[in-house]
MARBA-3410 file (N, C-alpha, C, O; in Angstrom, 1 decimal):
177
-86.2,15.5,-56.3,-87.1,14.9,-57.2,-87.6,15.8,-58.3,-87.9,16.9,-57.9 ~ -87.6,15.6,-59.5,-88.0,16.5,-60.6,-89.4,16.3,-61.1,-90.0,15.3,-60.9 ~ -90.0,17.4,-61.7,-91.4,17.2,-62.0,-91.3,16.3,-63.3,-90.4,16.4,-64.2 ~ -92.4,15.4,-63.3,-92.4,14.5,-64.4,-92.5,15.2,-65.9,-92.9,16.3,-65.9 ~ -92.2,14.5,-66.9,-92.2,15.3,-68.2,-93.6,15.2,-68.8,-94.4,14.4,-68.3
-93.9,16.0,-69.8,-95.2,16.2,-70.4,-95.8,14.8,-71.0,-95.0,14.0,-71.5 ~ -97.1,14.6,-70.7,-97.7,13.5,-71.3,-98.5,14.0,-72.6,-98.8,15.2,-72.8 ~ -98.7,13.1,-73.4,-99.2,13.4,-74.8,-100.7,12.9,-75.0,-101.0,11.9,-74.3 ~ -101.4,13.4,-75.6,-102.8,12.8,-75.8,-103.3,13.4,-77.1,-102.8,14.5,-77.6 ~ -104.4,12.6,-77.7,-104.9,13.2,-78.8,-106.2,13.7,-78.4,-106.9,13.0,-77.6
-106.5,14.9,-78.8,-107.8,15.9,-78.4,-109.0,15.2,-79.4,-108.8,15.2,-80.7 ~ -110.0,14.7,-78.9,-111.0,14.1,-79.8,-112.2,14.9,-79.3,-112.3,15.1,-78.1 ~ -113.2,15.4,-80.2,-114.5,16.1,-79.9,-115.2,15.3,-79.0,-115.1,14.1,-78.9 ~ -116.1,16.0,-78.3,-116.0,17.3,-78.0,-114.8,18.0,-77.1,-114.6,17.5,-76.0 ~ -114.2,18.9,-77.3,-113.0,19.4,-76.8,-113.5,20.1,-75.6,-114.4,20.9,-75.8
-113.1,20.0,-74.4,-113.4,20.6,-73.3,-113.0,22.2,-73.4,-112.0,22.6,-73.9 ~ -113.9,23.0,-72.8,-113.7,24.4,-72.8,-112.4,24.9,-72.3,-111.8,25.8,-72.9 ~ -112.0,24.1,-71.2,-110.6,24.4,-70.5,-109.5,24.4,-71.6,-108.7,25.2,-71.7 ~ -109.6,23.1,-72.3,-108.5,22.9,-73.3,-108.6,23.7,-74.3,-107.6,23.8,-75.0 ~ -109.7,24.5,-74.8,-109.9,25.4,-75.8,-109.0,26.5,-75.3,-107.9,26.8,-75.9
-109.5,27.1,-74.3,-108.9,28.2,-73.5,-107.2,28.1,-73.4,-106.3,29.0,-73.6 ~ -107.0,26.9,-73.1,-105.4,26.6,-72.9,-104.8,26.6,-74.4,-103.7,27.1,-74.6 ~ -105.4,26.3,-75.2,-104.8,26.3,-76.8,-104.7,27.6,-77.3,-103.8,28.0,-78.0 ~ -105.7,28.5,-76.9,-105.9,29.9,-77.2,-104.6,30.7,-76.6,-104.0,31.6,-77.2 ~ -104.4,30.4,-75.2,-103.4,30.9,-74.5,-101.9,30.5,-75.1,-101.0,31.3,-75.0
-101.8,29.3,-75.6,-100.7,28.8,-76.3,-100.6,29.6,-77.6,-99.5,30.2,-77.7 ~ -101.6,29.8,-78.5,-101.5,30.3,-79.5,-100.9,32.0,-79.4,-100.0,32.4,-80.1 ~ -101.6,32.7,-78.6,-101.3,33.9,-78.1,-99.7,34.0,-77.6,-99.0,34.9,-78.0 ~ -99.4,33.1,-76.8,-98.0,33.1,-76.6,-97.1,32.8,-77.7,-96.0,33.4,-77.7 ~ -97.3,32.1,-78.6,-96.5,31.9,-80.0,-96.5,33.0,-80.7,-95.4,33.4,-81.1
-97.6,33.8,-80.8,-97.6,34.9,-81.6,-96.8,36.2,-80.9,-96.1,37.0,-81.6 ~ -97.0,36.2,-79.7,-96.2,37.4,-78.7,-94.7,37.0,-79.0,-93.9,37.9,-79.0 ~ -94.4,35.9,-79.2,-92.9,35.7,-79.2,-92.4,35.5,-80.5,-91.3,35.0,-80.8 ~ -93.3,36.1,-81.4,-92.7,36.1,-82.8,-93.0,34.9,-83.7,-92.7,35.1,-84.9 ~ -93.5,33.9,-83.3,-93.7,32.6,-84.0,-94.6,33.0,-85.3,-95.6,33.8,-85.2
-94.2,32.4,-86.5,-95.1,32.6,-87.7,-96.1,31.4,-87.9,-95.9,30.4,-88.5 ~ -97.3,31.8,-87.2,-98.3,30.7,-87.1,-99.6,31.3,-87.6,-100.7,31.0,-87.0 ~ -99.5,32.2,-88.7,-100.8,32.5,-89.4,-101.4,34.1,-88.8,-102.1,34.9,-89.3 ~ -100.9,34.2,-87.6,-101.7,35.4,-87.0,-100.6,36.7,-86.8,-99.4,36.6,-86.8 ~ -101.3,37.7,-86.6,-100.6,39.0,-86.3,-100.6,39.4,-84.9,-101.6,39.2,-84.2
-99.6,40.0,-84.5,-99.7,40.5,-83.2,-100.2,41.9,-83.0,-100.0,42.7,-84.0 ~ -100.8,42.2,-81.8,-101.2,41.6,-80.7,-102.4,40.6,-81.0,-103.3,41.0,-81.7 ~ -102.4,39.5,-80.6,-103.4,38.3,-81.0,-104.3,38.5,-79.8,-103.9,38.2,-78.7 ~ -105.6,39.0,-79.9,-106.5,38.8,-78.9,-106.9,37.6,-78.4,-107.3,36.7,-79.2 ~ -106.9,37.3,-77.2,-107.1,35.8,-76.6,-108.7,35.4,-77.2,-108.9,34.3,-77.5
-109.6,36.4,-77.3,-110.8,35.8,-77.7,-110.8,35.6,-79.2,-111.5,34.7,-79.6 ~ -110.0,36.3,-80.1,-109.9,35.8,-81.3,-109.1,34.4,-81.5,-109.3,33.7,-82.5 ~ -108.2,34.1,-80.7,-107.5,32.9,-80.5,-108.5,31.9,-80.2,-108.5,30.9,-80.9 ~ -109.3,32.0,-79.3,-110.2,31.0,-78.7,-111.1,30.6,-79.7,-111.2,29.4,-80.0 ~ -111.8,31.6,-80.4,-112.6,31.4,-81.4,-112.2,30.7,-82.7,-112.9,29.9,-83.3
-110.8,31.0,-83.0,-110.2,30.4,-84.1,-110.1,28.9,-83.8,-110.3,28.1,-84.6 ~ -109.7,28.4,-82.5,-109.5,27.0,-82.1,-110.9,26.5,-82.2,-111.1,25.5,-82.9 ~ -111.9,26.9,-81.6,-113.3,26.3,-81.7,-113.8,26.2,-83.0,-114.5,25.2,-83.2 ~ -113.5,27.1,-83.9,-114.1,26.9,-85.3,-113.1,26.1,-86.0,-113.5,25.5,-87.0 ~ -111.9,26.0,-85.8,-110.8,25.0,-86.5,-111.0,23.6,-86.1,-110.8,22.7,-86.9
-111.4,23.4,-84.7,-111.5,22.0,-84.3,-113.0,21.4,-84.6,-113.1,20.2,-84.9 ~ -113.9,22.2,-84.6,-115.3,21.9,-85.0,-115.4,21.5,-86.6,-116.2,20.6,-87.0 ~ -114.5,22.2,-87.5,-114.4,21.9,-88.9,-113.4,20.8,-89.3,-113.4,20.3,-90.4 ~ -112.6,20.4,-88.4,-111.7,19.4,-88.7,-112.2,18.1,-89.4,-113.1,17.5,-88.8 ~ -111.9,17.5,-90.4,-112.4,16.5,-90.8,-112.2,15.1,-89.9,-111.1,15.2,-89.2
-112.9,14.1,-89.8,-112.7,13.0,-88.9,-111.3,12.4,-88.8,-110.9,11.8,-87.7 ~ -110.6,12.5,-90.0,-109.5,11.8,-89.9,-108.2,12.8,-89.5,-107.0,12.5,-89.4 ~ -108.6,13.9,-89.2,-107.6,14.9,-88.4,-107.2,14.3,-87.2,-107.9,13.5,-86.5 ~ -105.8,14.9,-86.9,-105.2,14.4,-85.7,-104.8,15.7,-85.0,-104.1,16.5,-85.6 ~ -105.2,16.0,-83.8,-104.8,17.0,-82.9,-103.9,16.5,-81.5,-104.6,16.0,-80.7
-102.9,16.5,-81.4,-102.2,16.2,-80.4,-101.7,17.3,-79.4,-101.4,18.4,-79.8 ~ -101.7,17.1,-78.0,-101.4,18.1,-77.1,-100.4,17.4,-76.2,-100.5,16.2,-76.0 ~ -99.4,18.3,-75.6,-98.5,17.8,-74.7,-98.8,18.5,-73.4,-98.8,19.7,-73.5 ~ -99.1,17.9,-72.2,-99.4,18.5,-71.0,-98.5,18.3,-70.0,-97.9,17.2,-69.9 ~ -98.2,19.5,-69.1,-97.2,19.4,-68.1,-97.9,19.8,-67.0,-99.1,19.8,-67.0
-97.3,20.2,-65.9,-97.8,20.5,-64.8,-98.7,21.7,-64.8,-99.7,21.8,-64.1 ~ -98.3,22.6,-65.8,-98.9,23.9,-65.9,-100.1,24.0,-67.0,-100.6,25.0,-67.3 ~ -100.4,22.8,-67.6,-101.4,22.6,-68.6,-100.9,22.3,-70.1,-99.9,21.5,-70.2 ~ -101.5,22.9,-71.1,-101.1,22.4,-72.5,-99.6,23.1,-72.8,-99.6,24.3,-72.9 ~ -98.5,22.5,-72.9,-97.3,23.0,-73.2,-96.9,23.0,-74.6,-95.9,23.6,-75.0
-97.9,22.4,-75.5,-97.4,22.2,-76.9,-98.6,21.5,-77.7,-99.5,20.7,-77.2 ~ -98.6,21.9,-78.9,-99.6,21.1,-79.8,-99.1,20.9,-81.1,-98.1,21.7,-81.5 ~ -99.5,20.0,-82.0,-99.5,19.7,-83.3,-100.5,19.3,-83.9,-101.2,18.5,-83.2 ~ -100.9,19.5,-85.4,-102.0,18.9,-85.9,-101.6,18.5,-87.2,-100.6,19.0,-87.8 ~ -102.4,17.3,-87.7,-102.2,16.7,-89.2,-103.6,16.8,-89.6,-104.5,16.1,-89.1
-103.7,17.6,-90.7,-105.1,17.8,-91.3,-104.9,16.9,-92.8,-104.0,17.1,-93.6 ~ -105.9,16.0,-92.9,-105.9,15.2,-94.2,-106.0,16.1,-95.3,-106.7,17.1,-95.2 ~ -105.4,15.8,-96.5,-105.7,16.5,-97.6,-107.2,16.4,-98.2,-107.8,15.3,-98.1 ~ -107.8,17.3,-98.7,-109.1,17.4,-98.9,-109.4,16.5,-100.3,-110.5,15.9,-100.5 ~ -108.5,16.6,-101.1,-108.9,16.0,-102.5,-109.1,14.4,-102.4,-108.5,13.8,-101.6
-110.0,14.0,-103.1,-110.4,12.5,-103.1,-109.2,11.6,-103.6,-109.1,10.5,-103.1 ~ -108.4,12.1,-104.6,-107.2,11.4,-105.1,-106.1,11.3,-104.1,-105.1,10.7,-104.4 ~ -106.1,12.0,-102.9,-105.0,11.8,-102.0,-105.3,11.6,-100.6,-105.1,12.4,-99.6 ~ -106.0,10.3,-100.5,-106.3,9.9,-99.2,-105.2,9.5,-98.4,-105.3,9.4,-97.2 ~ -104.1,9.4,-98.9,-102.8,8.9,-98.2,-101.9,10.1,-97.6,-100.8,10.0,-97.0
-102.6,11.3,-98.0,-101.6,12.6,-97.6,-102.3,13.4,-96.6,-103.5,13.5,-96.4 ~ -101.3,13.9,-95.9,-101.8,15.0,-94.9,-100.8,15.9,-94.6,-99.6,15.7,-94.8 ~ -101.3,17.1,-94.1,-100.3,18.5,-93.8,-100.3,18.5,-92.3,-101.3,18.4,-91.5 ~ -99.0,18.6,-92.0,-98.7,19.1,-90.6,-98.8,20.5,-90.5,-98.3,21.3,-91.3 ~ -99.6,21.0,-89.3,-99.6,22.4,-89.1,-99.8,22.6,-87.8,-100.3,21.7,-87.0
-99.4,23.9,-87.3,-99.4,24.4,-86.0,-98.7,23.7,-84.9,-99.3,23.3,-83.9 ~ -97.4,23.5,-85.2,-96.5,23.0,-84.3,-96.3,24.1,-83.3,-95.7,25.2,-83.8 ~ -96.6,24.1,-82.1,-96.6,25.2,-81.2,-96.1,24.7,-79.8,-96.7,23.9,-79.1 ~ -94.8,25.3,-79.4,-94.5,25.0,-78.1,-94.4,26.1,-77.1,-93.5,26.9,-77.3 ~ -95.2,26.3,-75.9,-95.1,27.3,-75.2,-93.5,27.7,-74.5,-92.7,27.0,-74.0
-93.4,29.0,-74.8,-92.0,29.5,-74.2,-91.6,28.7,-73.1,-90.4,28.2,-73.1 ~ -92.4,28.5,-72.0,-91.8,27.9,-70.9,-91.4,26.4,-71.1,-90.6,26.0,-70.3 ~ -91.7,25.7,-72.1,-91.2,24.6,-72.4,-90.2,24.3,-73.5,-89.8,23.2,-73.8 ~ -89.8,25.4,-74.2,-89.0,25.3,-75.4,-87.5,25.1,-75.0,-87.1,25.7,-74.0 ~ -86.7,24.4,-75.8,-85.4,24.0,-75.7,-85.2,22.7,-74.9,-84.1,22.3,-74.5
-86.4,22.0,-74.6,-86.1,20.6,-74.0,-86.6,19.6,-74.8,-86.9,18.5,-74.4 ~ -86.8,19.9,-76.1,-87.0,18.7,-76.9,-88.6,18.4,-77.2,-88.9,17.4,-77.8 ~ -89.4,19.3,-76.7,-90.8,19.0,-76.9,-91.2,19.0,-78.3,-91.9,18.1,-78.8 ~ -90.7,20.0,-79.1,-91.2,20.1,-80.4,-90.8,18.7,-81.2,-91.7,18.2,-81.9 ~ -89.7,18.2,-81.0,-89.1,17.0,-81.5,-90.0,15.9,-81.2,-90.4,15.1,-82.1
-90.3,15.9,-79.9,-91.2,14.6,-79.4,-92.8,14.9,-79.9,-93.4,13.9,-80.3 ~ -93.2,16.0,-80.0,-94.4,16.2,-80.7,-94.5,15.7,-82.3,-95.4,15.1,-82.8 ~ -93.4,16.1,-82.9,-93.3,15.7,-84.3,-93.2,14.2,-84.4,-93.8,13.7,-85.3 ~ -92.5,13.6,-83.6,-92.4,12.1,-83.7,-93.8,11.5,-83.4,-94.2,10.5,-84.1 ~ -94.5,12.1,-82.4,-95.7,11.4,-82.1,-96.8,11.7,-83.2,-97.6,10.8,-83.4
-96.9,12.9,-84.0,-97.7,13.0,-84.9,-97.5,12.3,-86.2,-98.4,12.0,-87.0 ~ -96.2,12.0,-86.3,-95.7,11.1,-87.6,-96.3,9.7,-87.2,-97.0,9.1,-87.9 ~ -96.1,9.4,-86.0,-96.6,7.8,-85.7,-97.9,7.7,-85.7,-98.4,6.6,-86.0 ~ -98.9,8.9,-85.3,-100.2,8.9,-85.3,-100.8,8.9,-86.7,-101.8,8.3,-87.1 ~ -100.0,9.6,-87.6,-100.4,9.7,-89.0,-100.2,8.4,-89.7,-101.1,7.9,-90.4
-99.0,7.8,-89.4,-98.9,6.4,-89.9,-100.0,5.4,-89.4,-100.6,4.8,-90.2 ~ -100.1,5.4,-88.3,-101.2,4.7,-87.8,-102.6,4.7,-88.3,-103.4,3.8,-88.5 ~ -102.9,6.1,-88.7,-104.2,6.3,-89.5,-104.1,6.2,-90.8,-105.1,6.7,-91.4 ~ -103.0,5.5,-91.6,-102.8,5.2,-92.8,-102.3,6.3,-93.8,-102.4,6.2,-95.0 ~ -101.8,7.2,-93.2,-101.2,8.3,-94.1,-99.8,7.9,-94.4,-99.1,7.4,-93.5
-99.4,8.1,-95.7,-98.0,7.6,-96.1,-97.2,9.0,-96.5,-96.0,8.9,-96.6 ~ -97.7,9.9,-96.7,-97.0,11.2,-97.3,-97.6,12.3,-96.4,-98.8,12.4,-96.3 ~ -96.6,13.2,-95.7,-97.0,14.2,-95.0,-96.2,15.5,-95.6,-95.1,15.4,-96.2 ~ -96.7,16.7,-95.4,-96.2,18.0,-96.0,-96.5,19.0,-95.0,-97.5,19.1,-94.2 ~ -95.5,19.9,-95.0,-95.5,21.0,-94.1,-94.8,22.2,-94.8,-94.3,22.1,-95.9
-94.9,23.4,-94.1,-94.1,24.6,-94.5,-93.6,25.2,-93.0,-94.1,25.1,-91.9 ~ -92.5,25.8,-93.3,-92.0,26.5,-92.1,-91.4,28.0,-92.6,-91.0,28.3,-93.7 ~ -91.4,28.8,-91.7,-90.7,30.2,-92.0,-89.3,30.0,-92.3,-88.5,29.4,-91.6 ~ -88.9,30.6,-93.4,-87.6,30.6,-93.9,-86.7,31.3,-92.7,-86.9,32.3,-92.1 ~ -85.6,30.5,-92.6,-84.7,31.2,-91.5,-85.0,30.8,-90.1,-84.3,31.1,-89.2
-86.3,30.3,-89.9,-86.8,30.1,-88.6,-86.1,28.5,-87.9,-85.7,27.6,-88.6 ~ -86.2,28.5,-86.6,-85.7,27.4,-85.9,-86.4,26.1,-86.5,-85.7,25.0,-86.7 ~ -87.7,26.3,-86.7,-88.6,25.0,-87.2,-87.8,24.4,-88.4,-87.7,23.1,-88.4 ~ -87.2,25.1,-89.2,-86.6,24.6,-90.4,-85.4,23.6,-90.1,-85.1,22.7,-90.9 ~ -84.6,24.1,-89.0,-83.6,23.2,-88.6,-84.2,21.9,-88.1,-83.7,20.8,-88.4
-85.2,21.9,-87.3,-85.8,20.9,-86.6,-86.5,19.8,-87.7,-86.5,18.6,-87.6 ~ -87.0,20.4,-88.7,-87.5,19.5,-89.7,-86.4,18.7,-90.4,-86.5,17.5,-90.5 ~ -85.3,19.5,-90.8,-84.2,18.9,-91.4,-83.7,17.9,-90.5,-83.6,16.7,-90.9 ~ -83.3,18.2,-89.3,-82.8,17.0,-88.4,-83.7,15.8,-88.3,-83.1,14.8,-88.0 ~ -85.1,15.9,-88.4,-86.1,14.9,-88.1,-86.0,14.1,-89.7,-86.7,13.1,-89.8
-85.4,14.5,-90.6,-85.4,13.7,-91.8,-86.4,14.2,-92.9,-86.6,13.6,-93.9 ~ -87.0,15.4,-92.7,-87.9,16.0,-93.7,-87.0,16.3,-94.9,-85.8,16.6,-94.7 ~ -87.7,16.2,-96.1,-87.0,16.4,-97.3,-87.5,17.9,-97.8,-88.7,18.2,-97.9 ~ -86.6,18.7,-98.0,-86.9,20.1,-98.4,-87.1,20.2,-99.8,-86.3,19.6,-100.5 ~ -88.1,20.9,-100.3,-88.5,20.9,-101.7,-88.2,22.3,-102.4,-87.9,22.3,-103.6
-88.2,23.4,-101.5,-87.8,24.7,-101.9,-88.4,25.8,-101.1,-88.8,25.6,-99.9 ~ -88.3,26.9,-101.6,-88.7,28.1,-100.6,-89.5,29.0,-101.5,-89.0,29.2,-102.6 ~ -90.6,29.5,-101.1,-91.5,30.5,-101.6,-91.2,31.8,-101.0,-91.4,32.0,-99.8 ~ -90.8,32.8,-101.8,-90.4,34.1,-101.1,-91.6,34.9,-100.9,-92.6,34.7,-101.6 ~ -91.4,35.7,-99.8,-92.4,36.8,-99.5,-93.9,36.1,-99.3,-94.9,36.7,-99.7
-93.9,34.8,-98.6,-95.0,34.2,-98.5,-96.1,34.7,-97.5,-97.3,34.6,-97.7 ~ -95.4,35.3,-96.4,-96.4,35.8,-95.4,-95.8,36.9,-94.6,-94.5,37.0,-94.5 ~ -96.6,37.6,-93.9,-96.0,38.6,-93.1,-95.6,38.2,-91.7,-96.3,37.3,-91.1 ~ -94.5,38.7,-91.1,-94.2,38.4,-89.8,-95.3,38.9,-88.9,-96.2,39.6,-89.3 ~ -95.3,38.3,-87.7,-96.4,38.7,-86.6,-96.4,40.0,-86.4,-97.4,40.3,-85.8
-95.5,41.0,-86.7,-95.6,42.4,-86.5,-96.3,43.0,-87.6,-96.5,44.2,-87.6 ~ -96.6,42.3,-88.8,-97.3,42.9,-89.9,-96.7,43.7,-90.8,-97.3,44.4,-91.6 ~ -95.4,43.7,-90.6,-94.6,44.7,-91.5,-93.8,43.9,-92.4,-94.0,43.9,-93.6 ~ -92.7,43.1,-91.8,-91.8,42.3,-92.8,-92.5,41.2,-93.3,-93.3,40.6,-92.6 ~ -92.0,40.7,-94.6,-92.6,39.5,-95.2,-91.3,38.5,-95.0,-90.2,38.9,-95.0
-91.8,37.2,-95.0,-90.8,36.2,-94.8,-91.2,35.0,-95.9,-92.3,34.9,-96.2 ~ -90.1,34.3,-96.5,-90.4,33.3,-97.3,-91.0,31.9,-96.5,-91.1,32.0,-95.3 ~ -91.3,31.1,-97.1,-91.6,29.6,-96.5,-91.1,28.6,-97.1,-91.3,28.6,-98.3 ~ -90.5,27.8,-96.5,-89.8,26.4,-96.9,-90.8,25.2,-96.9,-91.5,24.9,-96.0 ~ -90.8,24.7,-98.0,-91.8,23.6,-98.2,-91.1,22.3,-97.9,-90.0,22.0,-98.5
-91.5,21.5,-97.1,-91.0,20.1,-96.8,-92.1,18.8,-97.1,-93.3,19.0,-97.2 ~ -91.5,17.7,-97.2,-92.5,16.5,-97.3,-91.6,15.3,-96.6,-90.4,15.3,-96.5 ~ -92.4,14.3,-96.2,-91.7,13.1,-95.6,-92.7,11.9,-95.8,-93.9,12.0,-95.6 ~ -92.1,10.9,-96.4,-92.8,9.7,-96.5,-92.7,8.8,-95.4,-91.6,8.8,-94.7 ~ -93.7,8.2,-95.1,-93.9,7.4,-93.8,-93.8,5.9,-94.1,-94.6,5.4,-95.0
-93.0,5.2,-93.6,-93.0,3.9,-93.8,-94.2,3.0,-93.4,-94.7,3.3,-92.4 ~ -94.6,2.0,-93.8,-95.7,1.1,-93.4,-95.4,0.5,-92.1,-96.2,-0.3,-91.6
END
């Protein structure tokens, strides 16, 4: 008998302290593995925890934060942040798709993306955008999932090592009603 696959849920405020800690561990794991998720290595767990607390507390009510849980805790997460501009109530940005190293290679990232697209559609969003590290595995994932590539911005950010710069690839996807 094998362990059941991950379950998916939307995190709603107030987010439990244990979930904040688990999200912080997930973020530290991502940075330690070289993922371009806005932070430099080594990422202090306290800094990661504070970022999650502040980020979740400041998220607009229409924001969507999904987590995938397995037998060991939170194995992955993805967010959709609504556009701030009053003339863009139909648009959101996908950010922080993170899958723990223990769960990579089993399609969890793809399943999280399908789930966030569906939750966004149900929330009334019709256009999503995102960016991904040029040359990274996420670029191939988004292409596979039907995201439209707009272009690449060179030297967009530093790699987690704080030394090398990388470009970012901009994508969008229209959601059907």
